[in-house]
C-alpha positions in Angstrom: 0.9 -19.0 -0.6 4.3 -17.8 -2.0 7.2 -17.2 0.4 8.3 -13.8 -0.7 11.4 -11.9 0.1 9.5 -9.7 2.6 11.5 -6.9 4.2 10.7 -3.4 5.5 10.3 -0.6 3.0 13.1 1.4 4.6 15.9 -1.3 4.5 17.9 -1.3 2.3 17.2 2.2 1.0 18.1 3.5 -2.5 20.0 6.8 -2.3 17.5 8.7 -4.5 14.0 8.5 -6.0 14.2 5.7 -8.6 12.5 6.1 -12.0 9.7 3.8 -13.0 11.7 2.4 -15.9 14.4 1.3 -13.5 11.8 -0.6 -11.4 9.0 -2.0 -13.6 9.6 -4.8 -16.1 7.0 -3.6 -18.5 4.9 -0.4 -18.6 3.1 -1.1 -21.9 -0.2 -1.4 -20.1 -1.8 -2.0 -16.7 -5.2 -3.1 -15.3 -6.9 -1.0 -12.6 -9.5 -2.6 -10.4 -11.5 -0.3 -8.1 -13.2 -2.6 -5.6 -14.9 -0.3 -3.1 -15.4 -1.8 0.3 -14.5 -5.5 0.3 -13.5 -8.1 2.9 -9.8 -8.2 3.5 -9.6 -12.0 3.2 -11.3 -11.9 -0.2 -8.9 -9.4 -1.5 -5.9 -11.3 0.0 -7.0 -14.4 -1.9 -7.4 -12.4 -5.1 -3.9 -11.0 -4.6 -2.4 -14.4 -4.4 -4.2 -15.6 -7.5 -3.2 -12.4 -9.5 0.3 -12.8 -8.3 0.6 -16.3 -9.8 -0.9 -15.1 -13.1 1.4 -12.1 -13.2 4.4 -14.4 -12.6 3.3 -16.5 -15.6 2.8 -13.3 -17.7 -0.9 -14.2 -18.2 -1.9 -10.7 -17.1 -0.3 -7.2 -17.1 0.6 -5.3 -14.0 -2.6 -5.0 -12.0 -3.5 -2.4 -9.4 -6.2 -3.2 -6.9 -7.7 -0.3 -4.9 -10.3 -0.3 -2.2 -11.3 -0.2 1.4 -11.9 -2.9 4.0 -14.1 -3.5 7.0 -12.0 -3.1 10.2 -9.2 -5.7 10.4 -5.7 -6.0 11.8 -2.8 -7.1 9.6 0.6 -8.2 10.8 3.7 -8.4 8.6 6.7 -10.5 9.1 7.9 -8.5 12.0 4.5 -8.2 13.8 4.0 -10.0 17.1 1.3 -10.9 19.7 2.7 -8.1 21.8 1.4 -5.6 19.3 -2.2 -6.7 20.0 -3.4 -4.7 23.0 -7.0 -5.8 22.8 -7.2 -9.5 22.0 -9.7 -10.6 19.4 -11.5 -7.3 19.1 -10.9 -7.3 15.3 -10.0 -10.1 12.9 -6.2 -10.6 12.6 -4.4 -11.6 9.5 -0.7 -12.6 9.7 0.6 -12.1 6.2 3.9 -12.1 4.3 4.4 -8.4 3.7 7.2 -6.3 5.2 6.6 -4.4 8.4 4.7 -4.9 11.6 1.1 -4.4 12.7 -1.5 -2.0 11.3 -5.3 -1.5 10.9 -7.4 -1.3 7.8 -10.9 0.1 8.1 -13.5 2.0 6.0 -12.4 5.4 4.9 -8.8 4.2 4.5 -7.8 3.7 0.8 -5.5 0.7 0.2 -3.5 0.4 -3.1 -2.2 -3.0 -4.0 0.3 -3.1 -6.9 0.6 -6.6 -8.4 3.5 -5.5 -10.6 6.5 -7.3 -12.2 9.8 -5.7 -11.3 13.1 -5.9 -12.9 14.4 -8.0 -10.0 17.7 -7.8 -8.2 18.6 -7.4 -4.5 17.2 -3.9 -4.3 13.9 -4.5 -6.2 11.8 -4.3 -3.1 13.5 -1.2 -1.7 13.3 0.6 -5.0 9.7 -0.2 -5.5 8.8 0.9 -2.0 10.7 4.2 -2.4 9.0 4.9 -5.7 5.6 4.0 -4.4 6.0 6.3 -1.4 7.3 9.2 -3.6 4.6 8.7 -6.2 1.8 8.6 -3.6 3.3 11.7 -1.7 3.3 13.7 -4.9 -0.2 12.5 -5.9 -1.7 13.4 -2.5 -0.1 16.9 -2.6 -1.5 17.5 -6.0 -5.0 16.2 -5.2 -5.5 17.4 -1.6 -2.8 20.1 -1.0 -1.5 18.0 2.0 2.3 17.8 2.0 3.6 14.5 3.4 7.1 13.6 4.5 9.4 10.6 4.7 11.2 9.8 8.0 14.6 8.0 7.8 14.2 4.4 8.9 10.4 4.7 9.3 8.4 3.2 6.4 5.4 5.3 5.5 4.3 8.9 4.9 4.0 11.4 7.7 2.3 14.8 8.4 4.0 16.7 11.3 5.3 13.4 12.7 2.0 11.6 12.5 1.6 8.7 10.1 -0.9 9.2 7.3 0.1 6.2 5.1 1.6 2.8 6.0 3.5 0.7 3.5 4.3 -3.0 3.5 5.1 -5.0 0.3 6.6 -8.3 -0.6 8.3 -9.5 -3.8 8.4 -13.1 -4.9 9.6 -14.3 -8.3 10.0 -10.6 -9.2 6.3 -9.8 -8.7 5.0 -7.6 -5.9 1.9 -7.8 -3.8 0.5 -6.1 -0.7 0.9 -2.3 -0.8 0.2 1.1 0.8 -2.7 2.2 3.0 -3.7 5.9 3.1 -5.8 7.3 5.9 -8.4 9.5 4.1 -11.4 9.9 6.4 -11.3 6.7 8.6 -12.0 6.4 12.3 -8.7 6.3 14.1 -10.1 4.8 17.3 -9.2 1.2 16.3 -5.5 2.1 16.4 -5.8 2.2 20.2 -6.1 -1.6 20.1 -2.7 -2.2 18.6 0.9 -1.0 18.7 1.1 0.4 15.2 4.3 -0.3 13.3 6.1 -0.9 16.5 5.7 2.7 17.7 3.3 2.9 20.7 3.6 6.7 21.1 3.1 7.5 17.4 -0.4 8.8 16.6 -1.9 8.4 13.1 -3.6 11.2 11.2 -6.1 11.3 8.3 -5.8 13.4 5.2 -9.1 15.0 6.1 -7.7 16.2 9.4 -4.4 17.3 7.8 -6.3 19.2 5.0 -8.8 20.8 7.4 -11.8 19.6 5.3 -13.7 16.4 4.6 -12.1 14.3 1.8 -13.7 11.4 0.0 -11.8 8.3 -0.9 -13.9 8.0 -4.1 -12.3 11.2 -5.4 -8.9 9.7 -5.0 -9.9 6.5 -6.7 -11.2 8.5 -9.7 -7.8 10.1 -10.1 -5.8 6.8 -10.1 -5.8 6.0 -13.8 -4.3 9.4 -14.6 -1.8 8.8 -11.8 -0.8 5.4 -13.2 0.0 7.1 -16.5 1.8 10.2 -15.2 3.7 8.7 -12.2 4.4 5.2 -13.4 4.5 5.6 -17.2 1.9 3.1 -18.3 0.9 3.7 -21.8 -2.5 2.0 -21.6 -4.7 1.6 -18.6 -7.7 -0.7 -18.6 -10.3 -0.2 -15.8 -11.9 -3.5 -14.9 -14.9 -4.3 -12.7 -13.3 -7.5 -11.3 -10.1 -9.6 -11.4 -11.6 -12.6 -13.3 
């Protein structure tokens, strides 16, 4: 497992929205892999394998998208104290930035295995661009306006978190990503202290929009989003990572 330079998305923070050409090393083409519902451990193993292949330039930037059965993940700042109900769900301690969160069905997780231009601010710039691009994308698709909060990684609707972010970069290549609550059950969040904020309540896009939303509709729109928001000139949709 690589030992990435894992920090929180909000620190350090670039002063404005970076442009993709300032962040990505190569936008000639990207691979998009929609995986549906898949075990978190399986996807984590594939992320590490794809990360190594992207470092070696054996594959282009690769975006994994899918959902997971209910699981807890803890980033480099997560702790046992965040787990209020011991062993209720599987717990993965991973090398992303951030603290503790939940993944479960109905939540869409986007994993960018992308090569950056590197430098001390690479992770902050990629995080800021990812948040801004997802915010615009959600507004266009669902009509839900999301906001940033200073010093609080993620996207919010009226102070409630609708998307959590945590990435890492090692040898210029990113992994992990951003999780968007679309129509998932929020009850599992009662078993953790999410992102170090015990009083913060999450929200789903469906609740914010006032109507049912389907993650599949968002997934179908991702290739166009990769082109318009990230500047990829060619996007190949693949069935698997092999």
